[in-house]
C-alpha positions in Angstrom: 8.9 -23.1 90.1 9.4 -21.1 86.7 11.3 -22.6 83.6 14.1 -21.0 82.3 14.1 -18.9 78.9 17.1 -19.2 76.4 17.7 -15.9 74.8 19.7 -16.8 71.6 22.5 -14.4 71.1 23.8 -13.5 67.7 27.3 -12.8 66.9 27.3 -9.2 65.7 29.7 -9.0 62.8 27.6 -11.8 61.2 24.2 -9.9 61.3 26.2 -7.0 59.8 27.5 -8.8 57.3 23.9 -10.1 56.7 22.4 -6.9 56.6 25.2 -5.1 54.2 24.6 -8.0 52.0 20.6 -7.3 51.9 21.5 -3.8 51.4 23.7 -4.4 48.4 20.9 -6.7 47.2 18.3 -4.0 47.2 20.5 -1.1 45.8 21.6 -4.0 42.5 18.0 -4.0 42.4 16.8 -0.8 42.2 19.7 0.5 39.9 18.6 -2.5 37.4 15.2 -1.1 37.5 15.7 2.3 37.2 18.1 1.8 34.0 15.6 -0.5 32.2 12.8 2.3 32.9 15.3 4.8 31.0 16.4 2.5 28.3 12.4 1.8 27.3 11.8 5.6 28.2 14.4 7.3 25.4 13.1 8.2 22.3 13.5 6.3 19.1 16.0 7.7 17.0 18.4 9.1 19.6 21.9 8.2 20.2 21.7 6.7 23.6 20.9 3.8 23.5 21.0 3.3 19.9 18.5 2.4 18.0 18.6 -1.2 17.5 16.6 -3.2 14.9 17.2 -5.7 11.9 14.6 -4.5 9.5 13.8 -0.9 8.3 12.7 1.2 6.1 15.2 4.3 4.2 13.9 7.3 2.7 16.9 9.6 1.7 20.6 8.9 0.4 22.5 6.3 0.9 25.9 5.1 -1.1 30.0 4.4 -0.2 30.8 5.9 3.5 33.0 8.7 2.1 30.0 9.8 -0.6 27.4 10.1 1.9 29.9 12.0 4.0 30.9 14.4 1.4 26.7 14.9 0.6 26.3 15.4 4.2 29.1 18.1 4.2 27.6 19.9 1.2 25.5 22.7 1.4 21.6 22.4 1.1 21.6 24.3 -2.3 24.4 21.9 -3.9 23.0 18.6 -3.0 21.0 17.4 -6.0 23.5 18.5 -8.0 26.0 16.1 -5.9 23.3 13.4 -6.3 23.5 13.7 -10.0 27.7 14.3 -10.1 28.0 11.3 -8.1 25.4 8.2 -9.0 26.0 5.3 -7.5 28.3 2.7 -9.6 29.4 -1.3 -8.1 31.6 -3.8 -9.3 29.1 -6.9 -9.9 30.7 -10.4 -10.0 29.7 -13.3 -12.0 27.6 -14.7 -8.8 25.9 -11.4 -8.7 27.5 -9.5 -5.6 28.0 -6.2 -5.6 31.3 -4.4 -4.0 33.7 -2.1 -4.4 30.8 0.7 -4.7 31.7 4.6 -5.2 29.1 7.1 -5.4 25.4 8.2 -3.7 21.5 7.2 -4.9 18.5 8.6 -3.5 16.0 5.9 -1.7 12.3 6.8 -1.4 10.8 4.1 1.7 13.4 1.5 0.6 13.1 -1.9 3.0 16.6 -2.7 4.5 18.5 -4.7 6.5 20.4 -3.4 9.3 24.2 -4.9 8.6 26.0 -2.4 11.2 24.4 0.1 13.3 27.9 1.2 14.9 29.7 2.6 11.8 29.9 6.2 13.4 27.5 9.0 15.3 25.7 10.0 12.0 25.7 7.0 9.9 25.2 3.3 9.6 25.6 0.2 7.0 22.4 -1.3 5.4 21.8 -3.8 2.6 19.4 -2.2 0.1 18.2 -3.6 -3.5 20.1 -0.7 -5.5 19.4 -0.2 -9.2 22.7 0.3 -10.8 23.8 -0.2 -14.7 23.3 -3.8 -15.2 20.0 -4.9 -12.9 18.9 -4.5 -9.3 21.3 -5.8 -6.9 21.3 -6.1 -3.1 24.2 -3.5 -2.1 25.7 -2.8 1.7 25.8 1.2 1.5 26.2 3.6 4.2 23.1 5.4 5.2 22.3 8.8 7.8 20.9 7.1 11.1 18.2 9.8 11.0 17.0 8.3 7.6 16.4 5.2 8.9 13.2 4.6 10.8 12.9 0.8 12.3 10.1 -2.0 11.0 7.6 -1.9 13.9 
């Protein structure tokens, strides 16, 4: 005499739900891996995704937002004159805080702290040591994004 074998049947609705759930998890994992790889392959300095760093070096110009935008709009033949005619000036408080800056200055491999890297598509705000009439002070200035190189 042969023993009866019990065959277990699953509800097709439960199986379909489990398969959809497994497919969704697999798809999410693939998308997550692909987007992480795309971010890692993006060259430094491109706008998407944006370059993020806390400390960097600036070689170029920096100053008030309006002055930097005016400088960038100036024809190349007039840039030196623009720098000479618009030196950076700030009000310095009794506590040594510089504010209300106008004008522009030239920076040569100046170490800066990134203050805000999302001002607009062309510029970012940094804290740099700037030579003023009264001495050297840390000042929040705007610089062109391509002029900032992140510290490694």
